[in-house]
mmCIF file of the C-alpha atoms, coordinates in Angstrom:
data_MODEL
# 
_entry.id   MODEL 
# 
loop_
_atom_site.group_PDB 
_atom_site.id 
_atom_site.type_symbol 
_atom_site.label_atom_id 
_atom_site.label_alt_id 
_atom_site.label_comp_id 
_atom_site.label_asym_id 
_atom_site.label_entity_id 
_atom_site.label_seq_id 
_atom_site.pdbx_PDB_ins_code 
_atom_site.Cartn_x 
_atom_site.Cartn_y 
_atom_site.Cartn_z 
_atom_site.occupancy 
_atom_site.B_iso_or_equiv 
_atom_site.pdbx_formal_charge 
_atom_site.auth_seq_id 
_atom_site.auth_comp_id 
_atom_site.auth_asym_id 
_atom_site.auth_atom_id 
_atom_site.pdbx_PDB_model_num 
ATOM 1   C CA . UNK A 1 1   ? 114.454 204.820 68.890 1.00 0.00 ? 1   UNK A CA 1 
ATOM 2   C CA . UNK A 1 2   ? 112.499 201.785 70.022 1.00 0.00 ? 2   UNK A CA 1 
ATOM 3   C CA . UNK A 1 3   ? 108.915 201.730 68.772 1.00 0.00 ? 3   UNK A CA 1 
ATOM 4   C CA . UNK A 1 4   ? 106.393 199.462 70.492 1.00 0.00 ? 4   UNK A CA 1 
ATOM 5   C CA . UNK A 1 5   ? 103.082 198.305 69.005 1.00 0.00 ? 5   UNK A CA 1 
ATOM 6   C CA . UNK A 1 6   ? 100.271 197.567 71.440 1.00 0.00 ? 6   UNK A CA 1 
ATOM 7   C CA . UNK A 1 7   ? 97.340  195.822 69.877 1.00 0.00 ? 7   UNK A CA 1 
ATOM 8   C CA . UNK A 1 8   ? 93.897  194.600 70.864 1.00 0.00 ? 8   UNK A CA 1 
ATOM 9   C CA . UNK A 1 9   ? 90.931  193.358 68.887 1.00 0.00 ? 9   UNK A CA 1 
ATOM 10  C CA . UNK A 1 10  ? 88.183  195.487 70.431 1.00 0.00 ? 10  UNK A CA 1 
ATOM 11  C CA . UNK A 1 11  ? 87.952  199.071 71.755 1.00 0.00 ? 11  UNK A CA 1 
ATOM 12  C CA . UNK A 1 12  ? 87.494  197.719 75.291 1.00 0.00 ? 12  UNK A CA 1 
ATOM 13  C CA . UNK A 1 13  ? 90.898  196.051 75.072 1.00 0.00 ? 13  UNK A CA 1 
ATOM 14  C CA . UNK A 1 14  ? 92.874  199.205 74.260 1.00 0.00 ? 14  UNK A CA 1 
ATOM 15  C CA . UNK A 1 15  ? 90.848  201.922 76.053 1.00 0.00 ? 15  UNK A CA 1 
ATOM 16  C CA . UNK A 1 16  ? 92.583  201.273 79.414 1.00 0.00 ? 16  UNK A CA 1 
ATOM 17  C CA . UNK A 1 17  ? 95.946  201.613 77.633 1.00 0.00 ? 17  UNK A CA 1 
ATOM 18  C CA . UNK A 1 18  ? 95.021  204.883 75.945 1.00 0.00 ? 18  UNK A CA 1 
ATOM 19  C CA . UNK A 1 19  ? 93.889  206.233 79.323 1.00 0.00 ? 19  UNK A CA 1 
ATOM 20  C CA . UNK A 1 20  ? 97.388  205.612 80.698 1.00 0.00 ? 20  UNK A CA 1 
ATOM 21  C CA . UNK A 1 21  ? 99.050  207.331 77.733 1.00 0.00 ? 21  UNK A CA 1 
ATOM 22  C CA . UNK A 1 22  ? 97.089  210.599 78.203 1.00 0.00 ? 22  UNK A CA 1 
ATOM 23  C CA . UNK A 1 23  ? 98.234  212.502 75.103 1.00 0.00 ? 23  UNK A CA 1 
ATOM 24  C CA . UNK A 1 24  ? 98.151  210.696 71.783 1.00 0.00 ? 24  UNK A CA 1 
ATOM 25  C CA . UNK A 1 25  ? 97.692  211.508 68.121 1.00 0.00 ? 25  UNK A CA 1 
ATOM 26  C CA . UNK A 1 26  ? 95.041  209.693 66.066 1.00 0.00 ? 26  UNK A CA 1 
ATOM 27  C CA . UNK A 1 27  ? 96.041  208.622 62.566 1.00 0.00 ? 27  UNK A CA 1 
ATOM 28  C CA . UNK A 1 28  ? 93.569  207.151 60.103 1.00 0.00 ? 28  UNK A CA 1 
ATOM 29  C CA . UNK A 1 29  ? 95.068  204.568 57.785 1.00 0.00 ? 29  UNK A CA 1 
ATOM 30  C CA . UNK A 1 30  ? 93.818  201.493 55.903 1.00 0.00 ? 30  UNK A CA 1 
ATOM 31  C CA . UNK A 1 31  ? 90.261  201.856 57.195 1.00 0.00 ? 31  UNK A CA 1 
ATOM 32  C CA . UNK A 1 32  ? 91.371  201.891 60.821 1.00 0.00 ? 32  UNK A CA 1 
ATOM 33  C CA . UNK A 1 33  ? 92.600  204.281 63.515 1.00 0.00 ? 33  UNK A CA 1 
ATOM 34  C CA . UNK A 1 34  ? 96.069  204.167 65.052 1.00 0.00 ? 34  UNK A CA 1 
ATOM 35  C CA . UNK A 1 35  ? 97.050  206.092 68.168 1.00 0.00 ? 35  UNK A CA 1 
ATOM 36  C CA . UNK A 1 36  ? 100.614 207.396 68.418 1.00 0.00 ? 36  UNK A CA 1 
ATOM 37  C CA . UNK A 1 37  ? 102.132 208.521 71.694 1.00 0.00 ? 37  UNK A CA 1 
ATOM 38  C CA . UNK A 1 38  ? 105.451 208.982 73.460 1.00 0.00 ? 38  UNK A CA 1 
ATOM 39  C CA . UNK A 1 39  ? 105.681 207.148 76.765 1.00 0.00 ? 39  UNK A CA 1 
ATOM 40  C CA . UNK A 1 40  ? 108.746 207.459 79.002 1.00 0.00 ? 40  UNK A CA 1 
ATOM 41  C CA . UNK A 1 41  ? 110.809 208.472 75.983 1.00 0.00 ? 41  UNK A CA 1 
ATOM 42  C CA . UNK A 1 42  ? 109.684 205.629 73.738 1.00 0.00 ? 42  UNK A CA 1 
ATOM 43  C CA . UNK A 1 43  ? 107.285 205.760 70.798 1.00 0.00 ? 43  UNK A CA 1 
ATOM 44  C CA . UNK A 1 44  ? 104.095 203.728 71.198 1.00 0.00 ? 44  UNK A CA 1 
ATOM 45  C CA . UNK A 1 45  ? 101.520 202.880 68.525 1.00 0.00 ? 45  UNK A CA 1 
ATOM 46  C CA . UNK A 1 46  ? 98.195  201.520 69.769 1.00 0.00 ? 46  UNK A CA 1 
ATOM 47  C CA . UNK A 1 47  ? 95.331  200.076 67.733 1.00 0.00 ? 47  UNK A CA 1 
ATOM 48  C CA . UNK A 1 48  ? 92.408  197.721 67.900 1.00 0.00 ? 48  UNK A CA 1 
ATOM 49  C CA . UNK A 1 49  ? 92.121  195.617 64.799 1.00 0.00 ? 49  UNK A CA 1 
ATOM 50  C CA . UNK A 1 50  ? 88.460  194.582 64.897 1.00 0.00 ? 50  UNK A CA 1 
ATOM 51  C CA . UNK A 1 51  ? 87.641  190.944 65.532 1.00 0.00 ? 51  UNK A CA 1 
ATOM 52  C CA . UNK A 1 52  ? 89.066  188.030 63.554 1.00 0.00 ? 52  UNK A CA 1 
ATOM 53  C CA . UNK A 1 53  ? 92.159  186.758 61.797 1.00 0.00 ? 53  UNK A CA 1 
ATOM 54  C CA . UNK A 1 54  ? 91.934  188.902 58.650 1.00 0.00 ? 54  UNK A CA 1 
ATOM 55  C CA . UNK A 1 55  ? 91.588  192.216 60.484 1.00 0.00 ? 55  UNK A CA 1 
ATOM 56  C CA . UNK A 1 56  ? 94.277  191.333 63.018 1.00 0.00 ? 56  UNK A CA 1 
ATOM 57  C CA . UNK A 1 57  ? 96.658  190.321 60.218 1.00 0.00 ? 57  UNK A CA 1 
ATOM 58  C CA . UNK A 1 58  ? 96.062  193.649 58.466 1.00 0.00 ? 58  UNK A CA 1 
ATOM 59  C CA . UNK A 1 59  ? 96.572  195.659 61.650 1.00 0.00 ? 59  UNK A CA 1 
ATOM 60  C CA . UNK A 1 60  ? 99.694  193.816 62.802 1.00 0.00 ? 60  UNK A CA 1 
ATOM 61  C CA . UNK A 1 61  ? 101.252 194.149 59.347 1.00 0.00 ? 61  UNK A CA 1 
ATOM 62  C CA . UNK A 1 62  ? 100.407 197.859 59.210 1.00 0.00 ? 62  UNK A CA 1 
ATOM 63  C CA . UNK A 1 63  ? 101.926 198.516 62.644 1.00 0.00 ? 63  UNK A CA 1 
ATOM 64  C CA . UNK A 1 64  ? 105.158 196.834 61.586 1.00 0.00 ? 64  UNK A CA 1 
ATOM 65  C CA . UNK A 1 65  ? 105.468 197.836 57.926 1.00 0.00 ? 65  UNK A CA 1 
ATOM 66  C CA . UNK A 1 66  ? 103.810 201.269 57.858 1.00 0.00 ? 66  UNK A CA 1 
ATOM 67  C CA . UNK A 1 67  ? 104.480 202.565 61.381 1.00 0.00 ? 67  UNK A CA 1 
ATOM 68  C CA . UNK A 1 68  ? 107.845 200.834 61.803 1.00 0.00 ? 68  UNK A CA 1 
ATOM 69  C CA . UNK A 1 69  ? 107.229 199.114 65.137 1.00 0.00 ? 69  UNK A CA 1 
ATOM 70  C CA . UNK A 1 70  ? 110.057 196.919 66.430 1.00 0.00 ? 70  UNK A CA 1 
ATOM 71  C CA . UNK A 1 71  ? 108.110 194.837 68.924 1.00 0.00 ? 71  UNK A CA 1 
ATOM 72  C CA . UNK A 1 72  ? 104.432 193.900 69.276 1.00 0.00 ? 72  UNK A CA 1 
ATOM 73  C CA . UNK A 1 73  ? 102.446 193.321 72.453 1.00 0.00 ? 73  UNK A CA 1 
ATOM 74  C CA . UNK A 1 74  ? 98.872  192.045 72.278 1.00 0.00 ? 74  UNK A CA 1 
ATOM 75  C CA . UNK A 1 75  ? 96.450  192.694 75.113 1.00 0.00 ? 75  UNK A CA 1 
ATOM 76  C CA . UNK A 1 76  ? 92.996  191.185 75.240 1.00 0.00 ? 76  UNK A CA 1 
ATOM 77  C CA . UNK A 1 77  ? 90.576  188.583 76.515 1.00 0.00 ? 77  UNK A CA 1 
ATOM 78  C CA . UNK A 1 78  ? 90.094  184.897 75.741 1.00 0.00 ? 78  UNK A CA 1 
ATOM 79  C CA . UNK A 1 79  ? 87.919  181.967 76.639 1.00 0.00 ? 79  UNK A CA 1 
ATOM 80  C CA . UNK A 1 80  ? 89.518  179.468 78.980 1.00 0.00 ? 80  UNK A CA 1 
ATOM 81  C CA . UNK A 1 81  ? 89.299  175.769 78.114 1.00 0.00 ? 81  UNK A CA 1 
ATOM 82  C CA . UNK A 1 82  ? 91.903  174.553 80.588 1.00 0.00 ? 82  UNK A CA 1 
ATOM 83  C CA . UNK A 1 83  ? 89.860  173.793 83.745 1.00 0.00 ? 83  UNK A CA 1 
ATOM 84  C CA . UNK A 1 84  ? 92.522  175.489 85.887 1.00 0.00 ? 84  UNK A CA 1 
ATOM 85  C CA . UNK A 1 85  ? 91.741  178.875 84.293 1.00 0.00 ? 85  UNK A CA 1 
ATOM 86  C CA . UNK A 1 86  ? 89.131  181.059 85.970 1.00 0.00 ? 86  UNK A CA 1 
ATOM 87  C CA . UNK A 1 87  ? 87.591  184.354 84.886 1.00 0.00 ? 87  UNK A CA 1 
ATOM 88  C CA . UNK A 1 88  ? 90.132  187.156 85.334 1.00 0.00 ? 88  UNK A CA 1 
ATOM 89  C CA . UNK A 1 89  ? 93.175  184.846 85.216 1.00 0.00 ? 89  UNK A CA 1 
ATOM 90  C CA . UNK A 1 90  ? 96.038  185.820 82.929 1.00 0.00 ? 90  UNK A CA 1 
ATOM 91  C CA . UNK A 1 91  ? 97.561  183.537 80.300 1.00 0.00 ? 91  UNK A CA 1 
ATOM 92  C CA . UNK A 1 92  ? 100.714 184.176 78.282 1.00 0.00 ? 92  UNK A CA 1 
ATOM 93  C CA . UNK A 1 93  ? 100.933 182.371 74.952 1.00 0.00 ? 93  UNK A CA 1 
ATOM 94  C CA . UNK A 1 94  ? 103.993 180.152 74.607 1.00 0.00 ? 94  UNK A CA 1 
ATOM 95  C CA . UNK A 1 95  ? 102.795 179.106 71.146 1.00 0.00 ? 95  UNK A CA 1 
ATOM 96  C CA . UNK A 1 96  ? 99.712  179.644 69.018 1.00 0.00 ? 96  UNK A CA 1 
ATOM 97  C CA . UNK A 1 97  ? 97.792  177.694 66.385 1.00 0.00 ? 97  UNK A CA 1 
ATOM 98  C CA . UNK A 1 98  ? 94.889  178.288 63.994 1.00 0.00 ? 98  UNK A CA 1 
ATOM 99  C CA . UNK A 1 99  ? 92.289  175.760 65.120 1.00 0.00 ? 99  UNK A CA 1 
ATOM 100 C CA . UNK A 1 100 ? 90.022  176.358 62.105 1.00 0.00 ? 100 UNK A CA 1 
ATOM 101 C CA . UNK A 1 101 ? 92.714  175.827 59.462 1.00 0.00 ? 101 UNK A CA 1 
ATOM 102 C CA . UNK A 1 102 ? 91.738  172.402 58.179 1.00 0.00 ? 102 UNK A CA 1 
ATOM 103 C CA . UNK A 1 103 ? 93.238  170.643 55.170 1.00 0.00 ? 103 UNK A CA 1 
ATOM 104 C CA . UNK A 1 104 ? 93.241  167.242 56.845 1.00 0.00 ? 104 UNK A CA 1 
ATOM 105 C CA . UNK A 1 105 ? 91.536  165.915 53.687 1.00 0.00 ? 105 UNK A CA 1 
ATOM 106 C CA . UNK A 1 106 ? 94.989  166.063 52.084 1.00 0.00 ? 106 UNK A CA 1 
ATOM 107 C CA . UNK A 1 107 ? 96.685  164.175 54.896 1.00 0.00 ? 107 UNK A CA 1 
ATOM 108 C CA . UNK A 1 108 ? 97.974  167.187 56.815 1.00 0.00 ? 108 UNK A CA 1 
ATOM 109 C CA . UNK A 1 109 ? 97.521  167.689 60.566 1.00 0.00 ? 109 UNK A CA 1 
ATOM 110 C CA . UNK A 1 110 ? 94.919  170.168 61.840 1.00 0.00 ? 110 UNK A CA 1 
ATOM 111 C CA . UNK A 1 111 ? 96.245  173.721 61.763 1.00 0.00 ? 111 UNK A CA 1 
ATOM 112 C CA . UNK A 1 112 ? 98.981  172.970 59.244 1.00 0.00 ? 112 UNK A CA 1 
ATOM 113 C CA . UNK A 1 113 ? 99.358  174.492 55.808 1.00 0.00 ? 113 UNK A CA 1 
ATOM 114 C CA . UNK A 1 114 ? 102.233 173.634 53.426 1.00 0.00 ? 114 UNK A CA 1 
ATOM 115 C CA . UNK A 1 115 ? 105.036 176.146 53.869 1.00 0.00 ? 115 UNK A CA 1 
ATOM 116 C CA . UNK A 1 116 ? 103.870 176.913 57.370 1.00 0.00 ? 116 UNK A CA 1 
ATOM 117 C CA . UNK A 1 117 ? 103.647 175.115 60.692 1.00 0.00 ? 117 UNK A CA 1 
ATOM 118 C CA . UNK A 1 118 ? 100.927 174.110 63.146 1.00 0.00 ? 118 UNK A CA 1 
ATOM 119 C CA . UNK A 1 119 ? 102.354 176.290 65.940 1.00 0.00 ? 119 UNK A CA 1 
ATOM 120 C CA . UNK A 1 120 ? 104.131 179.639 66.038 1.00 0.00 ? 120 UNK A CA 1 
ATOM 121 C CA . UNK A 1 121 ? 106.207 180.212 69.168 1.00 0.00 ? 121 UNK A CA 1 
ATOM 122 C CA . UNK A 1 122 ? 106.123 183.532 70.999 1.00 0.00 ? 122 UNK A CA 1 
ATOM 123 C CA . UNK A 1 123 ? 109.282 185.417 71.930 1.00 0.00 ? 123 UNK A CA 1 
ATOM 124 C CA . UNK A 1 124 ? 111.022 183.641 74.805 1.00 0.00 ? 124 UNK A CA 1 
ATOM 125 C CA . UNK A 1 125 ? 112.715 186.803 76.123 1.00 0.00 ? 125 UNK A CA 1 
ATOM 126 C CA . UNK A 1 126 ? 109.390 188.587 76.451 1.00 0.00 ? 126 UNK A CA 1 
ATOM 127 C CA . UNK A 1 127 ? 107.890 185.546 78.189 1.00 0.00 ? 127 UNK A CA 1 
ATOM 128 C CA . UNK A 1 128 ? 110.788 185.593 80.666 1.00 0.00 ? 128 UNK A CA 1 
ATOM 129 C CA . UNK A 1 129 ? 110.275 189.321 81.194 1.00 0.00 ? 129 UNK A CA 1 
ATOM 130 C CA . UNK A 1 130 ? 106.582 188.695 81.897 1.00 0.00 ? 130 UNK A CA 1 
ATOM 131 C CA . UNK A 1 131 ? 107.551 186.353 84.754 1.00 0.00 ? 131 UNK A CA 1 
ATOM 132 C CA . UNK A 1 132 ? 109.484 189.187 86.408 1.00 0.00 ? 132 UNK A CA 1 
ATOM 133 C CA . UNK A 1 133 ? 106.585 191.579 85.834 1.00 0.00 ? 133 UNK A CA 1 
ATOM 134 C CA . UNK A 1 134 ? 104.144 189.080 87.349 1.00 0.00 ? 134 UNK A CA 1 
ATOM 135 C CA . UNK A 1 135 ? 106.368 188.774 90.410 1.00 0.00 ? 135 UNK A CA 1 
ATOM 136 C CA . UNK A 1 136 ? 106.568 192.562 90.790 1.00 0.00 ? 136 UNK A CA 1 
ATOM 137 C CA . UNK A 1 137 ? 102.785 192.846 90.521 1.00 0.00 ? 137 UNK A CA 1 
ATOM 138 C CA . UNK A 1 138 ? 102.179 189.863 92.815 1.00 0.00 ? 138 UNK A CA 1 
ATOM 139 C CA . UNK A 1 139 ? 100.155 188.183 90.077 1.00 0.00 ? 139 UNK A CA 1 
ATOM 140 C CA . UNK A 1 140 ? 99.971  184.594 88.928 1.00 0.00 ? 140 UNK A CA 1 
ATOM 141 C CA . UNK A 1 141 ? 100.292 184.220 85.178 1.00 0.00 ? 141 UNK A CA 1 
ATOM 142 C CA . UNK A 1 142 ? 99.857  180.866 83.463 1.00 0.00 ? 142 UNK A CA 1 
ATOM 143 C CA . UNK A 1 143 ? 101.794 179.994 80.327 1.00 0.00 ? 143 UNK A CA 1 
ATOM 144 C CA . UNK A 1 144 ? 100.030 177.937 77.711 1.00 0.00 ? 144 UNK A CA 1 
ATOM 145 C CA . UNK A 1 145 ? 98.876  177.226 74.194 1.00 0.00 ? 145 UNK A CA 1 
ATOM 146 C CA . UNK A 1 146 ? 96.388  179.621 72.631 1.00 0.00 ? 146 UNK A CA 1 
ATOM 147 C CA . UNK A 1 147 ? 94.213  178.495 69.731 1.00 0.00 ? 147 UNK A CA 1 
ATOM 148 C CA . UNK A 1 148 ? 92.817  181.051 67.293 1.00 0.00 ? 148 UNK A CA 1 
ATOM 149 C CA . UNK A 1 149 ? 89.881  180.800 64.910 1.00 0.00 ? 149 UNK A CA 1 
ATOM 150 C CA . UNK A 1 150 ? 87.283  182.921 63.157 1.00 0.00 ? 150 UNK A CA 1 
ATOM 151 C CA . UNK A 1 151 ? 84.462  181.834 65.424 1.00 0.00 ? 151 UNK A CA 1 
ATOM 152 C CA . UNK A 1 152 ? 83.314  182.385 68.987 1.00 0.00 ? 152 UNK A CA 1 
ATOM 153 C CA . UNK A 1 153 ? 83.396  178.781 70.177 1.00 0.00 ? 153 UNK A CA 1 
ATOM 154 C CA . UNK A 1 154 ? 80.548  177.821 72.486 1.00 0.00 ? 154 UNK A CA 1 
ATOM 155 C CA . UNK A 1 155 ? 80.062  174.226 71.393 1.00 0.00 ? 155 UNK A CA 1 
ATOM 156 C CA . UNK A 1 156 ? 81.482  171.626 73.792 1.00 0.00 ? 156 UNK A CA 1 
ATOM 157 C CA . UNK A 1 157 ? 82.351  169.162 71.033 1.00 0.00 ? 157 UNK A CA 1 
ATOM 158 C CA . UNK A 1 158 ? 84.302  171.826 69.125 1.00 0.00 ? 158 UNK A CA 1 
ATOM 159 C CA . UNK A 1 159 ? 86.165  172.777 72.313 1.00 0.00 ? 159 UNK A CA 1 
ATOM 160 C CA . UNK A 1 160 ? 86.985  169.135 73.012 1.00 0.00 ? 160 UNK A CA 1 
ATOM 161 C CA . UNK A 1 161 ? 88.416  168.740 69.488 1.00 0.00 ? 161 UNK A CA 1 
ATOM 162 C CA . UNK A 1 162 ? 90.567  171.849 69.896 1.00 0.00 ? 162 UNK A CA 1 
ATOM 163 C CA . UNK A 1 163 ? 92.000  170.422 73.108 1.00 0.00 ? 163 UNK A CA 1 
ATOM 164 C CA . UNK A 1 164 ? 92.525  167.082 71.355 1.00 0.00 ? 164 UNK A CA 1 
ATOM 165 C CA . UNK A 1 165 ? 94.367  168.500 68.334 1.00 0.00 ? 165 UNK A CA 1 
ATOM 166 C CA . UNK A 1 166 ? 96.249  171.407 69.896 1.00 0.00 ? 166 UNK A CA 1 
ATOM 167 C CA . UNK A 1 167 ? 96.285  170.774 73.659 1.00 0.00 ? 167 UNK A CA 1 
ATOM 168 C CA . UNK A 1 168 ? 95.078  174.368 73.916 1.00 0.00 ? 168 UNK A CA 1 
ATOM 169 C CA . UNK A 1 169 ? 94.498  176.215 77.161 1.00 0.00 ? 169 UNK A CA 1 
ATOM 170 C CA . UNK A 1 170 ? 92.581  179.197 75.789 1.00 0.00 ? 170 UNK A CA 1 
ATOM 171 C CA . UNK A 1 171 ? 90.610  180.247 72.713 1.00 0.00 ? 171 UNK A CA 1 
ATOM 172 C CA . UNK A 1 172 ? 90.415  183.572 70.920 1.00 0.00 ? 172 UNK A CA 1 
ATOM 173 C CA . UNK A 1 173 ? 90.151  185.055 67.429 1.00 0.00 ? 173 UNK A CA 1 
ATOM 174 C CA . UNK A 1 174 ? 93.365  186.971 66.623 1.00 0.00 ? 174 UNK A CA 1 
ATOM 175 C CA . UNK A 1 175 ? 96.527  185.699 68.316 1.00 0.00 ? 175 UNK A CA 1 
ATOM 176 C CA . UNK A 1 176 ? 97.793  183.084 65.862 1.00 0.00 ? 176 UNK A CA 1 
ATOM 177 C CA . UNK A 1 177 ? 97.375  185.348 62.837 1.00 0.00 ? 177 UNK A CA 1 
ATOM 178 C CA . UNK A 1 178 ? 99.329  188.103 64.608 1.00 0.00 ? 178 UNK A CA 1 
ATOM 179 C CA . UNK A 1 179 ? 101.951 185.484 65.476 1.00 0.00 ? 179 UNK A CA 1 
ATOM 180 C CA . UNK A 1 180 ? 102.276 184.427 61.823 1.00 0.00 ? 180 UNK A CA 1 
ATOM 181 C CA . UNK A 1 181 ? 102.822 188.046 60.745 1.00 0.00 ? 181 UNK A CA 1 
ATOM 182 C CA . UNK A 1 182 ? 105.409 188.785 63.452 1.00 0.00 ? 182 UNK A CA 1 
ATOM 183 C CA . UNK A 1 183 ? 107.228 185.524 62.830 1.00 0.00 ? 183 UNK A CA 1 
ATOM 184 C CA . UNK A 1 184 ? 107.416 186.174 59.073 1.00 0.00 ? 184 UNK A CA 1 
ATOM 185 C CA . UNK A 1 185 ? 108.673 189.738 59.584 1.00 0.00 ? 185 UNK A CA 1 
ATOM 186 C CA . UNK A 1 186 ? 111.065 188.783 62.404 1.00 0.00 ? 186 UNK A CA 1 
ATOM 187 C CA . UNK A 1 187 ? 109.361 190.965 65.010 1.00 0.00 ? 187 UNK A CA 1 
ATOM 188 C CA . UNK A 1 188 ? 109.385 189.825 68.669 1.00 0.00 ? 188 UNK A CA 1 
ATOM 189 C CA . UNK A 1 189 ? 105.819 189.453 69.935 1.00 0.00 ? 189 UNK A CA 1 
ATOM 190 C CA . UNK A 1 190 ? 104.029 188.768 73.184 1.00 0.00 ? 190 UNK A CA 1 
ATOM 191 C CA . UNK A 1 191 ? 100.389 187.785 73.515 1.00 0.00 ? 191 UNK A CA 1 
ATOM 192 C CA . UNK A 1 192 ? 98.604  188.161 76.838 1.00 0.00 ? 192 UNK A CA 1 
ATOM 193 C CA . UNK A 1 193 ? 94.999  187.254 77.449 1.00 0.00 ? 193 UNK A CA 1 
ATOM 194 C CA . UNK A 1 194 ? 92.807  187.635 80.494 1.00 0.00 ? 194 UNK A CA 1 
ATOM 195 C CA . UNK A 1 195 ? 90.104  185.008 80.758 1.00 0.00 ? 195 UNK A CA 1 
ATOM 196 C CA . UNK A 1 196 ? 86.621  186.444 80.166 1.00 0.00 ? 196 UNK A CA 1 
ATOM 197 C CA . UNK A 1 197 ? 84.657  183.175 80.029 1.00 0.00 ? 197 UNK A CA 1 
ATOM 198 C CA . UNK A 1 198 ? 85.355  179.503 80.670 1.00 0.00 ? 198 UNK A CA 1 
ATOM 199 C CA . UNK A 1 199 ? 84.191  176.130 79.444 1.00 0.00 ? 199 UNK A CA 1 
ATOM 200 C CA . UNK A 1 200 ? 81.960  175.732 82.488 1.00 0.00 ? 200 UNK A CA 1 
ATOM 201 C CA . UNK A 1 201 ? 80.628  179.298 82.517 1.00 0.00 ? 201 UNK A CA 1 
ATOM 202 C CA . UNK A 1 202 ? 77.037  179.578 83.653 1.00 0.00 ? 202 UNK A CA 1 
ATOM 203 C CA . UNK A 1 203 ? 74.672  180.682 80.907 1.00 0.00 ? 203 UNK A CA 1 
ATOM 204 C CA . UNK A 1 204 ? 73.405  183.560 83.065 1.00 0.00 ? 204 UNK A CA 1 
ATOM 205 C CA . UNK A 1 205 ? 76.768  185.332 83.212 1.00 0.00 ? 205 UNK A CA 1 
ATOM 206 C CA . UNK A 1 206 ? 77.309  188.686 81.492 1.00 0.00 ? 206 UNK A CA 1 
ATOM 207 C CA . UNK A 1 207 ? 80.025  188.330 78.846 1.00 0.00 ? 207 UNK A CA 1 
ATOM 208 C CA . UNK A 1 208 ? 80.249  192.109 78.335 1.00 0.00 ? 208 UNK A CA 1 
ATOM 209 C CA . UNK A 1 209 ? 80.785  192.713 82.042 1.00 0.00 ? 209 UNK A CA 1 
ATOM 210 C CA . UNK A 1 210 ? 83.525  190.113 82.436 1.00 0.00 ? 210 UNK A CA 1 
ATOM 211 C CA . UNK A 1 211 ? 85.079  191.069 79.100 1.00 0.00 ? 211 UNK A CA 1 
ATOM 212 C CA . UNK A 1 212 ? 85.539  194.666 80.242 1.00 0.00 ? 212 UNK A CA 1 
ATOM 213 C CA . UNK A 1 213 ? 86.939  193.780 83.661 1.00 0.00 ? 213 UNK A CA 1 
ATOM 214 C CA . UNK A 1 214 ? 89.277  191.160 82.163 1.00 0.00 ? 214 UNK A CA 1 
ATOM 215 C CA . UNK A 1 215 ? 90.450  193.607 79.477 1.00 0.00 ? 215 UNK A CA 1 
ATOM 216 C CA . UNK A 1 216 ? 91.481  196.070 82.201 1.00 0.00 ? 216 UNK A CA 1 
ATOM 217 C CA . UNK A 1 217 ? 93.502  193.358 83.992 1.00 0.00 ? 217 UNK A CA 1 
ATOM 218 C CA . UNK A 1 218 ? 95.307  192.478 80.759 1.00 0.00 ? 218 UNK A CA 1 
ATOM 219 C CA . UNK A 1 219 ? 95.955  196.133 79.863 1.00 0.00 ? 219 UNK A CA 1 
ATOM 220 C CA . UNK A 1 220 ? 97.459  196.909 83.279 1.00 0.00 ? 220 UNK A CA 1 
ATOM 221 C CA . UNK A 1 221 ? 99.880  194.016 82.905 1.00 0.00 ? 221 UNK A CA 1 
ATOM 222 C CA . UNK A 1 222 ? 100.818 195.052 79.355 1.00 0.00 ? 222 UNK A CA 1 
ATOM 223 C CA . UNK A 1 223 ? 101.656 198.591 80.494 1.00 0.00 ? 223 UNK A CA 1 
ATOM 224 C CA . UNK A 1 224 ? 103.905 197.170 83.199 1.00 0.00 ? 224 UNK A CA 1 
ATOM 225 C CA . UNK A 1 225 ? 105.555 195.085 80.463 1.00 0.00 ? 225 UNK A CA 1 
ATOM 226 C CA . UNK A 1 226 ? 106.102 198.285 78.450 1.00 0.00 ? 226 UNK A CA 1 
ATOM 227 C CA . UNK A 1 227 ? 107.801 199.921 81.444 1.00 0.00 ? 227 UNK A CA 1 
ATOM 228 C CA . UNK A 1 228 ? 110.084 196.903 81.884 1.00 0.00 ? 228 UNK A CA 1 
ATOM 229 C CA . UNK A 1 229 ? 110.970 196.827 78.157 1.00 0.00 ? 229 UNK A CA 1 
ATOM 230 C CA . UNK A 1 230 ? 111.818 200.548 78.304 1.00 0.00 ? 230 UNK A CA 1 
ATOM 231 C CA . UNK A 1 231 ? 113.909 200.000 81.441 1.00 0.00 ? 231 UNK A CA 1 
ATOM 232 C CA . UNK A 1 232 ? 115.861 197.201 79.778 1.00 0.00 ? 232 UNK A CA 1 
ATOM 233 C CA . UNK A 1 233 ? 116.387 199.312 76.660 1.00 0.00 ? 233 UNK A CA 1 
ATOM 234 C CA . UNK A 1 234 ? 117.977 202.260 78.446 1.00 0.00 ? 234 UNK A CA 1 
# 
């Protein structure tokens, strides 16, 4: 039976998903909580990892290795650095990079580590499926590069450098590490982010407010993706 992992970084990113699942079982493992449910005949495992690359790596690995998930969908929020992205817009990662992985002192490009690569590409079939889902929902979804790092970037110079090195469209703190895990373990993955703040965001805005509303937008799309995956699997 197909088993789907749905992951977020924060409780706000998975709460709307758990609300749609109704009945689920909570399992404590590796200092985290995982929520198991059956949805339209398919097993679902949901978890939030906590923020950052280390926690997201641990959670993604656990969902695949311990819980036996066959596919991983990530739902969450991100900061937009492409000027075309506005708060609430959806972006699907075509490829992801770690913007804070820096061994340029040894002549390597930013984001590269020997034995690895600067970018990890997301699953093309899931990206294609997301286009159909977007059409069904009447939503516009942008495809683009997502850059991941263990910092909430609010410095314009840092953002400019990330655009320069990675041509990134959005910034967050978990996607690329999840991508590395899924790529290494040969698990198809899909990373969706709703924009919660942008490069030109006014200082008076409420991050918490926009984060919650954007997380709901992302979660609704992810659940529609789950339905489409189940439909294709029957």
